[in-house]
C-alpha positions in Angstrom: 165.4 2.7 -97.2 161.7 3.0 -98.4 160.4 3.5 -101.9 160.7 7.2 -101.8 163.6 9.9 -102.7 164.0 13.6 -102.6 165.5 14.9 -105.8 167.0 18.4 -105.7 167.8 20.0 -109.1 170.9 22.2 -110.0 170.8 24.5 -106.9 174.4 25.4 -107.6 176.7 28.3 -106.9 176.9 29.4 -110.5 173.3 29.6 -110.8 173.1 31.9 -107.8 172.2 35.1 -110.2 169.0 36.2 -109.2 167.0 33.1 -108.8 163.3 34.1 -107.9 162.7 33.9 -104.1 166.0 31.8 -103.6 166.2 32.3 -99.9 162.8 30.8 -99.5 163.1 28.0 -101.8 166.6 27.2 -100.0 164.7 27.3 -96.6 161.8 25.1 -98.0 164.3 22.6 -99.7 166.1 22.2 -96.4 162.9 21.5 -94.6 162.4 18.8 -97.0 165.8 17.3 -96.6 165.3 17.4 -92.7 161.9 15.4 -93.3 163.6 12.9 -95.6 166.6 12.5 -93.3 164.3 12.0 -90.2 162.8 8.9 -92.1 165.9 7.6 -93.5 164.8 8.2 -97.1 167.4 8.8 -99.9 168.2 12.5 -101.0 169.7 12.9 -104.6 171.5 16.2 -105.5 171.6 16.6 -109.1 174.4 18.8 -110.7 174.3 20.3 -114.0 177.7 20.1 -116.0 178.3 22.5 -118.9 179.8 26.1 -119.9 180.1 28.0 -116.7 179.5 24.8 -114.8 182.5 22.9 -115.1 182.5 19.6 -112.9 184.6 20.2 -109.9 184.6 24.1 -110.2 183.1 26.5 -107.6 180.3 27.2 -109.9 179.4 23.6 -110.0 179.3 23.4 -106.3 175.9 23.1 -104.5 174.8 26.3 -102.8 176.5 26.5 -99.4 173.0 27.0 -97.6 172.0 23.4 -98.8 172.2 20.8 -96.1 174.0 18.1 -98.4 175.9 15.3 -96.6 178.3 12.9 -97.6 175.7 10.0 -97.3 173.5 11.6 -99.9 173.4 10.8 -103.6 174.9 13.0 -106.3 174.5 12.7 -110.1 176.1 15.0 -112.6 174.2 15.6 -116.0 174.8 17.6 -119.2 171.2 17.8 -120.2 168.0 19.2 -118.7 166.7 15.9 -118.5 168.4 14.3 -115.2 167.8 10.7 -116.6 169.5 11.3 -119.8 173.0 9.8 -120.1 173.2 9.6 -116.2 173.0 6.9 -113.5 169.9 8.2 -112.0 167.5 5.4 -113.1 170.0 2.8 -112.2 170.2 4.3 -108.7 166.7 4.5 -108.3 166.0 0.8 -109.5 168.8 -0.4 -107.1 166.9 1.1 -104.2 163.7 0.2 -105.5 162.4 3.6 -105.4 159.0 4.3 -107.2 158.1 7.7 -105.7 160.0 11.1 -106.3 159.8 14.3 -104.8 161.2 17.3 -107.0 162.7 20.7 -106.3 165.3 22.9 -107.5 166.2 25.2 -110.6 165.2 26.1 -113.2 161.6 25.4 -113.3 161.2 25.5 -116.9 164.3 23.8 -118.3 165.8 21.1 -115.8 163.1 20.7 -113.2 160.1 20.5 -115.9 162.1 18.3 -118.3 163.0 15.8 -115.4 159.4 15.8 -113.7 157.8 14.8 -117.3 160.6 12.3 -118.2 160.0 10.7 -114.5 156.4 10.8 -115.0 156.8 9.1 -118.4 159.0 6.4 -116.9 155.9 5.6 -114.3 157.2 7.2 -111.1 154.7 8.7 -108.9 155.9 12.4 -108.6 155.3 15.0 -106.0 156.4 18.6 -105.2 155.8 21.0 -102.4 154.5 24.1 -104.1 156.8 26.9 -104.7 160.2 24.7 -104.4 161.5 25.4 -107.8 162.9 28.6 -108.9 164.0 30.4 -111.9 165.1 33.8 -113.6 163.1 36.3 -115.3 163.5 35.7 -118.9 163.1 38.1 -122.2 159.3 36.8 -122.5 158.1 36.2 -118.9 158.9 37.0 -115.3 160.1 34.2 -113.2 156.9 34.4 -110.9 154.8 33.8 -114.0 156.9 31.0 -115.2 156.6 29.4 -111.9 152.9 29.7 -111.8 152.6 28.5 -115.3 154.6 25.1 -114.7 152.9 24.4 -111.3 149.4 24.8 -113.0 150.5 22.4 -115.8 152.3 20.0 -113.5 149.3 19.8 -111.2 147.4 16.3 -111.5 148.9 15.9 -114.7 152.4 15.2 -113.9 152.8 15.4 -110.2 150.9 15.9 -107.1 151.3 18.9 -104.8 151.8 17.9 -101.1 
């Protein structure tokens, strides 16, 4: 299976509420999915569970535009850290995965927290620039949040491909 996996974080129907450049992000994520499928590498979808994103609800479901297949792996989480109280690390260990590529939502919460945790656990982390997204918040616009985090991640927590 190789030692590499694609992790797609929280691209769920209930978060489709004005995410920055969502159509571009979804198209880019699907290109990465196609690349991983063509190399028979694992694809892992992480889905947040919580208020408004109840497990099994329509809001909790993955966005329809994503190329999710039954052979992919699915992890539910209740914390911004995709490793916290989930089976993610066990899944990665079972498949001897040491390199993780990330994409998804929301940049400054679940994506950032998971990247930093993965880095701390010793995984080699990568990302295609521009494949995370978020919403504008009261302090910063989504574009600024994305640029800020990509600047922090670059060569500290991950390598852009």
